[in-house]
CHARMM-style PDB file with segment names, atoms N, HN, CA, C and O in Angstrom:
ATOM      1  N   MET     1      98.112 110.545 104.496  1.00  0.00      PROA
ATOM      2  CA  MET     1      96.515 110.851 104.939  1.00  0.00      PROA
ATOM      3  C   MET     1      95.711 109.653 104.417  1.00  0.00      PROA
ATOM      4  O   MET     1      95.970 108.992 103.411  1.00  0.00      PROA
ATOM      5  N   LEU     2      94.640 109.477 105.315  1.00  0.00      PROA
ATOM      6  HN  LEU     2      94.430 110.013 106.132  1.00  0.00      PROA
ATOM      7  CA  LEU     2      93.692 108.413 105.072  1.00  0.00      PROA
ATOM      8  C   LEU     2      92.300 109.145 104.703  1.00  0.00      PROA
ATOM      9  O   LEU     2      91.858 110.074 105.379  1.00  0.00      PROA
ATOM     10  N   THR     3      91.601 108.584 103.457  1.00  0.00      PROA
ATOM     11  HN  THR     3      91.960 107.830 102.908  1.00  0.00      PROA
ATOM     12  CA  THR     3      90.526 109.095 103.171  1.00  0.00      PROA
ATOM     13  C   THR     3      89.644 108.206 103.208  1.00  0.00      PROA
ATOM     14  O   THR     3      89.987 107.041 103.409  1.00  0.00      PROA
ATOM     15  N   TRP     4      88.201 108.569 103.008  1.00  0.00      PROA
ATOM     16  HN  TRP     4      87.922 109.515 102.844  1.00  0.00      PROA
ATOM     17  CA  TRP     4      87.095 107.033 102.811  1.00  0.00      PROA
ATOM     18  C   TRP     4      87.424 106.399 101.764  1.00  0.00      PROA
ATOM     19  O   TRP     4      87.086 105.216 101.782  1.00  0.00      PROA
ATOM     20  N   ASP     5      88.087 106.830 100.641  1.00  0.00      PROA
ATOM     21  HN  ASP     5      88.363 107.791 100.626  1.00  0.00      PROA
ATOM     22  CA  ASP     5      88.447 106.001  99.422  1.00  0.00      PROA
ATOM     23  C   ASP     5      89.383 104.795  99.462  1.00  0.00      PROA
ATOM     24  O   ASP     5      89.419 103.803  98.734  1.00  0.00      PROA
ATOM     25  N   ALA     6      90.192 105.177 100.597  1.00  0.00      PROA
ATOM     26  HN  ALA     6      90.163 105.983 101.189  1.00  0.00      PROA
ATOM     27  CA  ALA     6      91.471 104.253 101.029  1.00  0.00      PROA
ATOM     28  C   ALA     6      90.789 103.378 102.144  1.00  0.00      PROA
ATOM     29  O   ALA     6      90.904 103.687 103.330  1.00  0.00      PROA
ATOM     30  N   SER     7      89.941 102.072 101.656  1.00  0.00      PROA
ATOM     31  HN  SER     7      89.847 101.821 100.692  1.00  0.00      PROA
ATOM     32  CA  SER     7      89.323 101.208 102.427  1.00  0.00      PROA
ATOM     33  C   SER     7      90.550 100.260 103.177  1.00  0.00      PROA
ATOM     34  O   SER     7      90.695 100.066 104.384  1.00  0.00      PROA
ATOM     35  N   TYR     8      91.301  99.788 102.147  1.00  0.00      PROA
ATOM     36  HN  TYR     8      91.184  99.946 101.167  1.00  0.00      PROA
ATOM     37  CA  TYR     8      92.572  98.946 102.507  1.00  0.00      PROA
ATOM     38  C   TYR     8      93.359  99.207 103.499  1.00  0.00      PROA
ATOM     39  O   TYR     8      93.675  98.472 104.435  1.00  0.00      PROA
ATOM     40  N   GLU     9      93.756 100.579 103.206  1.00  0.00      PROA
ATOM     41  HN  GLU     9      93.499 101.176 102.446  1.00  0.00      PROA
ATOM     42  CA  GLU     9      94.711 101.413 104.182  1.00  0.00      PROA
ATOM     43  C   GLU     9      94.215 101.847 105.406  1.00  0.00      PROA
ATOM     44  O   GLU     9      95.040 102.061 106.295  1.00  0.00      PROA
ATOM     45  N   ILE    10      93.146 102.004 105.609  1.00  0.00      PROA
ATOM     46  HN  ILE    10      92.476 101.830 104.886  1.00  0.00      PROA
ATOM     47  CA  ILE    10      92.173 102.171 106.671  1.00  0.00      PROA
ATOM     48  C   ILE    10      92.198 100.724 107.541  1.00  0.00      PROA
ATOM     49  O   ILE    10      92.513 100.569 108.721  1.00  0.00      PROA
ATOM     50  N   ALA    11      91.849  99.923 106.755  1.00  0.00      PROA
ATOM     51  HN  ALA    11      91.594 100.049 105.797  1.00  0.00      PROA
ATOM     52  CA  ALA    11      91.879  98.428 107.485  1.00  0.00      PROA
ATOM     53  C   ALA    11      93.113  98.182 108.133  1.00  0.00      PROA
ATOM     54  O   ALA    11      93.173  97.816 109.306  1.00  0.00      PROA
ATOM     55  N   LEU    12      94.220  98.393 107.324  1.00  0.00      PROA
ATOM     56  HN  LEU    12      94.171  98.691 106.370  1.00  0.00      PROA
ATOM     57  CA  LEU    12      95.571  98.139 107.950  1.00  0.00      PROA
ATOM     58  C   LEU    12      95.735  98.812 108.987  1.00  0.00      PROA
ATOM     59  O   LEU    12      96.212  98.243 109.969  1.00  0.00      PROA
ATOM     60  N   ALA    13      95.376 100.242 109.057  1.00  0.00      PROA
ATOM     61  HN  ALA    13      94.988 100.704 108.259  1.00  0.00      PROA
ATOM     62  CA  ALA    13      95.513 101.109 110.223  1.00  0.00      PROA
ATOM     63  C   ALA    13      94.848 100.506 111.332  1.00  0.00      PROA
ATOM     64  O   ALA    13      95.544 100.208 112.303  1.00  0.00      PROA
ATOM     65  N   LEU    14      93.730 100.294 111.355  1.00  0.00      PROA
ATOM     66  HN  LEU    14      93.165 100.536 110.566  1.00  0.00      PROA
ATOM     67  CA  LEU    14      92.691  99.954 112.288  1.00  0.00      PROA
ATOM     68  C   LEU    14      93.091  98.592 112.890  1.00  0.00      PROA
ATOM     69  O   LEU    14      92.752  98.241 114.020  1.00  0.00      PROA
ATOM     70  N   ARG    15      93.942  97.750 111.931  1.00  0.00      PROA
ATOM     71  HN  ARG    15      94.218  98.034 111.013  1.00  0.00      PROA
ATOM     72  CA  ARG    15      94.468  96.289 112.502  1.00  0.00      PROA
ATOM     73  C   ARG    15      95.508  96.642 113.300  1.00  0.00      PROA
ATOM     74  O   ARG    15      95.681  95.859 114.233  1.00  0.00      PROA
ATOM     75  N   GLU    16      96.213  97.507 113.249  1.00  0.00      PROA
ATOM     76  HN  GLU    16      96.072  98.143 112.491  1.00  0.00      PROA
ATOM     77  CA  GLU    16      97.558  98.036 113.891  1.00  0.00      PROA
ATOM     78  C   GLU    16      97.124  98.788 115.300  1.00  0.00      PROA
ATOM     79  O   GLU    16      97.754  98.733 116.356  1.00  0.00      PROA
ATOM     80  N   ALA    17      95.993  99.447 115.075  1.00  0.00      PROA
ATOM     81  HN  ALA    17      95.481  99.492 114.217  1.00  0.00      PROA
ATOM     82  CA  ALA    17      95.561 100.296 116.267  1.00  0.00      PROA
ATOM     83  C   ALA    17      94.535  99.230 117.152  1.00  0.00      PROA
ATOM     84  O   ALA    17      94.226  99.511 118.310  1.00  0.00      PROA
ATOM     85  N   HSD    18      94.170  98.301 116.654  1.00  0.00      PROA
ATOM     86  HN  HSD    18      94.421  98.072 115.713  1.00  0.00      PROA
ATOM     87  CA  HSD    18      93.172  97.325 117.541  1.00  0.00      PROA
ATOM     88  C   HSD    18      93.543  95.853 117.186  1.00  0.00      PROA
ATOM     89  O   HSD    18      92.721  95.237 116.507  1.00  0.00      PROA
ATOM     90  N   PRO    19      94.608  95.262 117.542  1.00  0.00      PROA
ATOM     91  CA  PRO    19      95.213  93.985 117.114  1.00  0.00      PROA
ATOM     92  C   PRO    19      94.587  93.024 117.741  1.00  0.00      PROA
ATOM     93  O   PRO    19      94.845  91.931 117.236  1.00  0.00      PROA
ATOM     94  N   ASP    20      93.679  92.960 118.870  1.00  0.00      PROA
ATOM     95  HN  ASP    20      93.469  93.847 119.280  1.00  0.00      PROA
ATOM     96  CA  ASP    20      93.091  92.008 119.531  1.00  0.00      PROA
ATOM     97  C   ASP    20      91.586  91.953 119.307  1.00  0.00      PROA
ATOM     98  O   ASP    20      90.923  91.092 119.885  1.00  0.00      PROA
ATOM     99  N   VAL    21      91.045  92.804 118.523  1.00  0.00      PROA
ATOM    100  HN  VAL    21      91.583  93.504 118.054  1.00  0.00      PROA
ATOM    101  CA  VAL    21      89.608  93.158 118.595  1.00  0.00      PROA
ATOM    102  C   VAL    21      89.078  91.512 117.850  1.00  0.00      PROA
ATOM    103  O   VAL    21      89.680  90.712 117.133  1.00  0.00      PROA
ATOM    104  N   ASP    22      87.817  91.524 118.378  1.00  0.00      PROA
ATOM    105  HN  ASP    22      87.328  92.174 118.960  1.00  0.00      PROA
ATOM    106  CA  ASP    22      87.065  90.248 117.829  1.00  0.00      PROA
ATOM    107  C   ASP    22      86.452  90.854 116.777  1.00  0.00      PROA
ATOM    108  O   ASP    22      85.568  91.615 117.172  1.00  0.00      PROA
ATOM    109  N   LEU    23      86.583  90.817 115.455  1.00  0.00      PROA
ATOM    110  HN  LEU    23      87.300  90.199 115.133  1.00  0.00      PROA
ATOM    111  CA  LEU    23      85.880  91.447 114.527  1.00  0.00      PROA
ATOM    112  C   LEU    23      84.356  91.094 114.280  1.00  0.00      PROA
ATOM    113  O   LEU    23      83.554  91.829 113.704  1.00  0.00      PROA
ATOM    114  N   GLU    24      84.109  89.914 114.783  1.00  0.00      PROA
ATOM    115  HN  GLU    24      84.760  89.317 115.251  1.00  0.00      PROA
ATOM    116  CA  GLU    24      82.867  89.527 114.682  1.00  0.00      PROA
ATOM    117  C   GLU    24      81.805  90.469 115.808  1.00  0.00      PROA
ATOM    118  O   GLU    24      80.593  90.273 115.897  1.00  0.00      PROA
ATOM    119  N   ARG    25      82.457  91.346 116.486  1.00  0.00      PROA
ATOM    120  HN  ARG    25      83.442  91.505 116.414  1.00  0.00      PROA
ATOM    121  CA  ARG    25      81.694  91.879 117.448  1.00  0.00      PROA
ATOM    122  C   ARG    25      81.873  93.457 117.218  1.00  0.00      PROA
ATOM    123  O   ARG    25      81.639  94.242 118.137  1.00  0.00      PROA
ATOM    124  N   VAL    26      82.253  93.841 116.091  1.00  0.00      PROA
ATOM    125  HN  VAL    26      82.443  93.203 115.344  1.00  0.00      PROA
ATOM    126  CA  VAL    26      82.582  95.202 115.754  1.00  0.00      PROA
ATOM    127  C   VAL    26      81.342  95.596 115.011  1.00  0.00      PROA
ATOM    128  O   VAL    26      80.914  94.950 114.054  1.00  0.00      PROA
ATOM    129  N   GLY    27      80.795  96.653 115.474  1.00  0.00      PROA
ATOM    130  HN  GLY    27      81.143  97.178 116.251  1.00  0.00      PROA
ATOM    131  CA  GLY    27      79.359  97.309 114.919  1.00  0.00      PROA
ATOM    132  C   GLY    27      79.803  98.337 113.963  1.00  0.00      PROA
ATOM    133  O   GLY    27      80.969  98.729 113.996  1.00  0.00      PROA
ATOM    134  N   ILE    28      78.951  98.805 113.108  1.00  0.00      PROA
ATOM    135  HN  ILE    28      78.003  98.486 113.081  1.00  0.00      PROA
ATOM    136  CA  ILE    28      79.177  99.737 112.131  1.00  0.00      PROA
ATOM    137  C   ILE    28      79.652 101.184 112.815  1.00  0.00      PROA
ATOM    138  O   ILE    28      80.676 101.790 112.501  1.00  0.00      PROA
ATOM    139  N   GLU    29      78.693 101.595 113.805  1.00  0.00      PROA
ATOM    140  HN  GLU    29      77.861 101.102 114.060  1.00  0.00      PROA
ATOM    141  CA  GLU    29      79.052 102.829 114.397  1.00  0.00      PROA
ATOM    142  C   GLU    29      80.365 102.926 115.159  1.00  0.00      PROA
ATOM    143  O   GLU    29      80.994 103.984 115.204  1.00  0.00      PROA
ATOM    144  N   GLN    30      80.780 101.790 115.767  1.00  0.00      PROA
ATOM    145  HN  GLN    30      80.269 100.931 115.730  1.00  0.00      PROA
ATOM    146  CA  GLN    30      82.011 101.560 116.491  1.00  0.00      PROA
ATOM    147  C   GLN    30      83.114 101.686 115.359  1.00  0.00      PROA
ATOM    148  O   GLN    30      84.046 102.461 115.574  1.00  0.00      PROA
ATOM    149  N   LEU    31      83.086 101.180 114.508  1.00  0.00      PROA
ATOM    150  HN  LEU    31      82.329 100.550 114.334  1.00  0.00      PROA
ATOM    151  CA  LEU    31      84.060 101.217 113.251  1.00  0.00      PROA
ATOM    152  C   LEU    31      84.081 102.799 112.792  1.00  0.00      PROA
ATOM    153  O   LEU    31      85.153 103.397 112.706  1.00  0.00      PROA
ATOM    154  N   GLU    32      82.952 103.369 112.532  1.00  0.00      PROA
ATOM    155  HN  GLU    32      82.080 102.883 112.602  1.00  0.00      PROA
ATOM    156  CA  GLU    32      83.067 104.754 112.135  1.00  0.00      PROA
ATOM    157  C   GLU    32      84.081 105.504 113.161  1.00  0.00      PROA
ATOM    158  O   GLU    32      85.069 106.105 112.738  1.00  0.00      PROA
ATOM    159  N   GLN    33      83.747 105.417 114.601  1.00  0.00      PROA
ATOM    160  HN  GLN    33      82.945 104.929 114.945  1.00  0.00      PROA
ATOM    161  CA  GLN    33      84.306 105.935 115.665  1.00  0.00      PROA
ATOM    162  C   GLN    33      85.803 105.846 115.183  1.00  0.00      PROA
ATOM    163  O   GLN    33      86.485 106.795 114.795  1.00  0.00      PROA
ATOM    164  N   TRP    34      86.132 104.709 115.269  1.00  0.00      PROA
ATOM    165  HN  TRP    34      85.579 103.939 115.585  1.00  0.00      PROA
ATOM    166  CA  TRP    34      87.526 104.115 115.103  1.00  0.00      PROA
ATOM    167  C   TRP    34      88.137 104.712 114.171  1.00  0.00      PROA
ATOM    168  O   TRP    34      89.213 105.265 114.401  1.00  0.00      PROA
ATOM    169  N   VAL    35      87.538 104.718 112.871  1.00  0.00      PROA
ATOM    170  HN  VAL    35      86.665 104.269 112.684  1.00  0.00      PROA
ATOM    171  CA  VAL    35      88.237 105.396 111.652  1.00  0.00      PROA
ATOM    172  C   VAL    35      88.438 106.591 111.837  1.00  0.00      PROA
ATOM    173  O   VAL    35      89.520 106.976 111.395  1.00  0.00      PROA
ATOM    174  N   ILE    36      87.581 107.630 112.507  1.00  0.00      PROA
ATOM    175  HN  ILE    36      86.702 107.317 112.866  1.00  0.00      PROA
ATOM    176  CA  ILE    36      87.508 109.023 112.454  1.00  0.00      PROA
ATOM    177  C   ILE    36      88.711 109.323 113.292  1.00  0.00      PROA
ATOM    178  O   ILE    36      89.573 110.138 112.960  1.00  0.00      PROA
ATOM    179  N   ALA    37      88.726 108.575 114.474  1.00  0.00      PROA
ATOM    180  HN  ALA    37      88.027 107.913 114.744  1.00  0.00      PROA
ATOM    181  CA  ALA    37      89.910 108.648 115.394  1.00  0.00      PROA
ATOM    182  C   ALA    37      91.479 108.073 114.931  1.00  0.00      PROA
ATOM    183  O   ALA    37      92.388 107.986 115.757  1.00  0.00      PROA
ATOM    184  N   LEU    38      91.608 107.784 113.813  1.00  0.00      PROA
ATOM    185  HN  LEU    38      90.871 107.854 113.142  1.00  0.00      PROA
ATOM    186  CA  LEU    38      93.037 107.311 113.409  1.00  0.00      PROA
ATOM    187  C   LEU    38      93.492 108.827 113.288  1.00  0.00      PROA
ATOM    188  O   LEU    38      92.845 109.836 113.006  1.00  0.00      PROA
ATOM    189  N   PRO    39      94.941 108.622 113.624  1.00  0.00      PROA
ATOM    190  CA  PRO    39      95.697 109.761 113.609  1.00  0.00      PROA
ATOM    191  C   PRO    39      95.951 110.615 112.131  1.00  0.00      PROA
ATOM    192  O   PRO    39      96.176 111.820 112.017  1.00  0.00      PROA
ATOM    193  N   ASP    40      95.841 109.602 111.062  1.00  0.00      PROA
ATOM    194  HN  ASP    40      95.658 108.623 111.154  1.00  0.00      PROA
ATOM    195  CA  ASP    40      96.059 109.789 109.780  1.00  0.00      PROA
ATOM    196  C   ASP    40      94.711 110.002 109.023  1.00  0.00      PROA
ATOM    197  O   ASP    40      94.734 110.173 107.804  1.00  0.00      PROA
ATOM    198  N   PHE    41      93.849 109.997 109.533  1.00  0.00      PROA
ATOM    199  HN  PHE    41      93.831 109.857 110.524  1.00  0.00      PROA
ATOM    200  CA  PHE    41      92.530 110.006 108.871  1.00  0.00      PROA
ATOM    201  C   PHE    41      92.240 111.510 108.823  1.00  0.00      PROA
ATOM    202  O   PHE    41      92.285 112.253 109.803  1.00  0.00      PROA
ATOM    203  N   SER    42      91.909 111.906 107.449  1.00  0.00      PROA
ATOM    204  HN  SER    42      91.873 111.302 106.653  1.00  0.00      PROA
ATOM    205  CA  SER    42      91.919 113.483 107.124  1.00  0.00      PROA
ATOM    206  C   SER    42      90.569 113.774 106.225  1.00  0.00      PROA
ATOM    207  O   SER    42      90.594 114.817 105.572  1.00  0.00      PROA
ATOM    208  N   ASP    43      89.522 113.038 106.142  1.00  0.00      PROA
ATOM    209  HN  ASP    43      89.502 112.191 106.673  1.00  0.00      PROA
ATOM    210  CA  ASP    43      88.362 113.074 105.449  1.00  0.00      PROA
ATOM    211  C   ASP    43      87.381 113.719 106.227  1.00  0.00      PROA
ATOM    212  O   ASP    43      87.564 114.022 107.406  1.00  0.00      PROA
ATOM    213  N   ASP    44      86.212 113.965 105.519  1.00  0.00      PROA
ATOM    214  HN  ASP    44      86.063 113.719 104.561  1.00  0.00      PROA
ATOM    215  CA  ASP    44      85.096 114.592 106.105  1.00  0.00      PROA
ATOM    216  C   ASP    44      84.337 113.348 106.993  1.00  0.00      PROA
ATOM    217  O   ASP    44      83.967 112.350 106.374  1.00  0.00      PROA
ATOM    218  N   PRO    45      84.176 113.417 108.081  1.00  0.00      PROA
ATOM    219  CA  PRO    45      83.276 112.319 108.792  1.00  0.00      PROA
ATOM    220  C   PRO    45      81.837 112.306 108.240  1.00  0.00      PROA
ATOM    221  O   PRO    45      81.229 111.236 108.270  1.00  0.00      PROA
ATOM    222  N   ALA    46      81.380 113.152 107.855  1.00  0.00      PROA
ATOM    223  HN  ALA    46      81.874 114.021 107.831  1.00  0.00      PROA
ATOM    224  CA  ALA    46      79.772 113.203 107.376  1.00  0.00      PROA
ATOM    225  C   ALA    46      79.965 112.212 106.030  1.00  0.00      PROA
ATOM    226  O   ALA    46      78.966 111.622 105.619  1.00  0.00      PROA
ATOM    227  N   MET    47      80.956 112.074 105.506  1.00  0.00      PROA
ATOM    228  HN  MET    47      81.767 112.553 105.840  1.00  0.00      PROA
ATOM    229  CA  MET    47      80.720 111.175 104.362  1.00  0.00      PROA
ATOM    230  C   MET    47      80.734 109.808 104.509  1.00  0.00      PROA
ATOM    231  O   MET    47      80.561 109.046 103.558  1.00  0.00      PROA
ATOM    232  N   ALA    48      80.960 109.389 105.827  1.00  0.00      PROA
ATOM    233  HN  ALA    48      81.100 110.008 106.600  1.00  0.00      PROA
ATOM    234  CA  ALA    48      80.868 107.899 105.860  1.00  0.00      PROA
ATOM    235  C   ALA    48      79.501 107.474 105.799  1.00  0.00      PROA
ATOM    236  O   ALA    48      78.549 108.057 106.317  1.00  0.00      PROA
ATOM    237  N   ASN    49      79.467 106.166 104.972  1.00  0.00      PROA
ATOM    238  HN  ASN    49      80.241 105.692 104.551  1.00  0.00      PROA
ATOM    239  CA  ASN    49      78.070 105.759 104.817  1.00  0.00      PROA
ATOM    240  C   ASN    49      78.166 103.977 105.100  1.00  0.00      PROA
ATOM    241  O   ASN    49      79.239 103.489 105.453  1.00  0.00      PROA
ATOM    242  N   GLN    50      77.334 103.396 104.965  1.00  0.00      PROA
ATOM    243  HN  GLN    50      76.463 103.793 104.678  1.00  0.00      PROA
ATOM    244  CA  GLN    50      77.120 101.941 105.209  1.00  0.00      PROA
ATOM    245  C   GLN    50      78.117 101.086 104.323  1.00  0.00      PROA
ATOM    246  O   GLN    50      78.846 100.227 104.819  1.00  0.00      PROA
ATOM    247  N   GLY    51      78.088 101.401 102.927  1.00  0.00      PROA
ATOM    248  HN  GLY    51      77.496 102.099 102.524  1.00  0.00      PROA
ATOM    249  CA  GLY    51      78.792 100.733 101.899  1.00  0.00      PROA
ATOM    250  C   GLY    51      80.103 101.067 102.349  1.00  0.00      PROA
ATOM    251  O   GLY    51      80.724 100.048 102.651  1.00  0.00      PROA
ATOM    252  N   LEU    52      80.919 102.388 102.547  1.00  0.00      PROA
ATOM    253  HN  LEU    52      80.415 103.216 102.302  1.00  0.00      PROA
ATOM    254  CA  LEU    52      82.125 102.467 102.954  1.00  0.00      PROA
ATOM    255  C   LEU    52      82.753 101.590 104.116  1.00  0.00      PROA
ATOM    256  O   LEU    52      83.771 100.902 104.042  1.00  0.00      PROA
ATOM    257  N   LEU    53      81.886 101.776 105.245  1.00  0.00      PROA
ATOM    258  HN  LEU    53      81.059 102.335 105.305  1.00  0.00      PROA
ATOM    259  CA  LEU    53      82.210 100.967 106.368  1.00  0.00      PROA
ATOM    260  C   LEU    53      82.234  99.704 106.222  1.00  0.00      PROA
ATOM    261  O   LEU    53      83.258  99.153 106.628  1.00  0.00      PROA
ATOM    262  N   GLU    54      81.378  99.012 105.739  1.00  0.00      PROA
ATOM    263  HN  GLU    54      80.546  99.459 105.410  1.00  0.00      PROA
ATOM    264  CA  GLU    54      81.633  97.718 105.127  1.00  0.00      PROA
ATOM    265  C   GLU    54      82.703  97.034 104.361  1.00  0.00      PROA
ATOM    266  O   GLU    54      83.178  95.928 104.619  1.00  0.00      PROA
ATOM    267  N   ALA    55      82.992  97.748 103.483  1.00  0.00      PROA
ATOM    268  HN  ALA    55      82.606  98.647 103.274  1.00  0.00      PROA
ATOM    269  CA  ALA    55      84.122  97.772 102.975  1.00  0.00      PROA
ATOM    270  C   ALA    55      85.456  97.868 103.659  1.00  0.00      PROA
ATOM    271  O   ALA    55      86.413  97.156 103.354  1.00  0.00      PROA
ATOM    272  N   ILE    56      85.467  98.576 104.388  1.00  0.00      PROA
ATOM    273  HN  ILE    56      84.689  99.154 104.636  1.00  0.00      PROA
ATOM    274  CA  ILE    56      86.844  98.828 105.617  1.00  0.00      PROA
ATOM    275  C   ILE    56      86.764  97.525 106.328  1.00  0.00      PROA
ATOM    276  O   ILE    56      87.730  96.766 106.408  1.00  0.00      PROA
ATOM    277  N   LEU    57      85.487  97.255 106.889  1.00  0.00      PROA
ATOM    278  HN  LEU    57      84.702  97.871 106.823  1.00  0.00      PROA
ATOM    279  CA  LEU    57      85.409  95.934 107.817  1.00  0.00      PROA
ATOM    280  C   LEU    57      85.872  94.737 106.928  1.00  0.00      PROA
ATOM    281  O   LEU    57      86.648  93.912 107.410  1.00  0.00      PROA
ATOM    282  N   ARG    58      85.437  94.618 105.685  1.00  0.00      PROA
ATOM    283  HN  ARG    58      84.807  95.288 105.293  1.00  0.00      PROA
ATOM    284  CA  ARG    58      85.696  93.426 104.780  1.00  0.00      PROA
ATOM    285  C   ARG    58      87.148  93.325 104.645  1.00  0.00      PROA
ATOM    286  O   ARG    58      87.627  92.191 104.636  1.00  0.00      PROA
ATOM    287  N   ASP    59      87.942  94.364 104.537  1.00  0.00      PROA
ATOM    288  HN  ASP    59      87.552  95.285 104.544  1.00  0.00      PROA
ATOM    289  CA  ASP    59      89.324  94.367 104.210  1.00  0.00      PROA
ATOM    290  C   ASP    59      90.037  93.943 105.367  1.00  0.00      PROA
ATOM    291  O   ASP    59      90.966  93.136 105.359  1.00  0.00      PROA
ATOM    292  N   TRP    60      89.517  94.577 106.458  1.00  0.00      PROA
ATOM    293  HN  TRP    60      88.762  95.232 106.465  1.00  0.00      PROA
ATOM    294  CA  TRP    60      90.175  94.284 107.682  1.00  0.00      PROA
ATOM    295  C   TRP    60      90.045  92.850 108.093  1.00  0.00      PROA
ATOM    296  O   TRP    60      91.059  92.275 108.490  1.00  0.00      PROA
ATOM    297  N   TYR    61      88.851  92.185 108.036  1.00  0.00      PROA
ATOM    298  HN  TYR    61      88.028  92.652 107.714  1.00  0.00      PROA
ATOM    299  CA  TYR    61      88.834  90.752 107.965  1.00  0.00      PROA
ATOM    300  C   TYR    61      89.379  90.002 107.132  1.00  0.00      PROA
ATOM    301  O   TYR    61      89.739  88.879 107.484  1.00  0.00      PROA
ATOM    302  N   GLU    62      89.551  90.411 105.945  1.00  0.00      PROA
ATOM    303  HN  GLU    62      89.259  91.324 105.659  1.00  0.00      PROA
ATOM    304  CA  GLU    62      90.333  89.536 104.915  1.00  0.00      PROA
ATOM    305  C   GLU    62      92.025  89.664 105.344  1.00  0.00      PROA
ATOM    306  O   GLU    62      92.771  88.690 105.442  1.00  0.00      PROA
ATOM    307  N   GLU    63      92.320  90.715 105.510  1.00  0.00      PROA
ATOM    308  HN  GLU    63      91.714  91.506 105.430  1.00  0.00      PROA
ATOM    309  CA  GLU    63      93.634  91.028 106.028  1.00  0.00      PROA
ATOM    310  C   GLU    63      93.860  90.184 107.357  1.00  0.00      PROA
ATOM    311  O   GLU    63      94.962  89.659 107.517  1.00  0.00      PROA
ATOM    312  N   SER    64      93.005  90.050 108.186  1.00  0.00      PROA
ATOM    313  HN  SER    64      92.109  90.476 108.057  1.00  0.00      PROA
ATOM    314  CA  SER    64      93.438  89.668 109.359  1.00  0.00      PROA
ATOM    315  C   SER    64      93.441  88.017 109.472  1.00  0.00      PROA
ATOM    316  O   SER    64      94.177  87.334 110.184  1.00  0.00      PROA
ATOM    317  N   SER    65      92.449  87.589 108.601  1.00  0.00      PROA
ATOM    318  HN  SER    65      91.851  88.144 108.023  1.00  0.00      PROA
ATOM    319  CA  SER    65      92.210  86.230 108.391  1.00  0.00      PROA
ATOM    320  C   SER    65      93.040  85.654 107.634  1.00  0.00      PROA
ATOM    321  O   SER    65      93.250  84.451 107.786  1.00  0.00      PROA
ATOM    322  N   GLY    66      93.629  86.311 106.750  1.00  0.00      PROA
ATOM    323  HN  GLY    66      93.459  87.289 106.626  1.00  0.00      PROA
ATOM    324  CA  GLY    66      94.677  85.863 105.553  1.00  0.00      PROA
ATOM    325  C   GLY    66      93.783  85.302 104.261  1.00  0.00      PROA
ATOM    326  O   GLY    66      94.285  84.599 103.383  1.00  0.00      PROA
ATOM    327  N   VAL    67      92.591  85.654 104.271  1.00  0.00      PROA
ATOM    328  HN  VAL    67      92.183  86.225 104.983  1.00  0.00      PROA
ATOM    329  CA  VAL    67      91.881  85.245 103.280  1.00  0.00      PROA
ATOM    330  C   VAL    67      92.142  85.767 101.957  1.00  0.00      PROA
ATOM    331  OT1 VAL    67      91.470  85.385 100.999  1.00  0.00      PROA
TER     332      VAL     67
END
């Protein structure tokens, strides 16, 4: 089960679900929708905030770019 606290695990799941996405074009609102739509996501969608979503996006970018 994925929760908002698991930004790295969420980033890995998003990378698998959206392998060809251009991360430079992913907006915060779109990212939030994608996280909530993940099959293993089981947290309260209302808990999403800018900081959590930016951390997920940063982890996804770092994992995808090999940083």
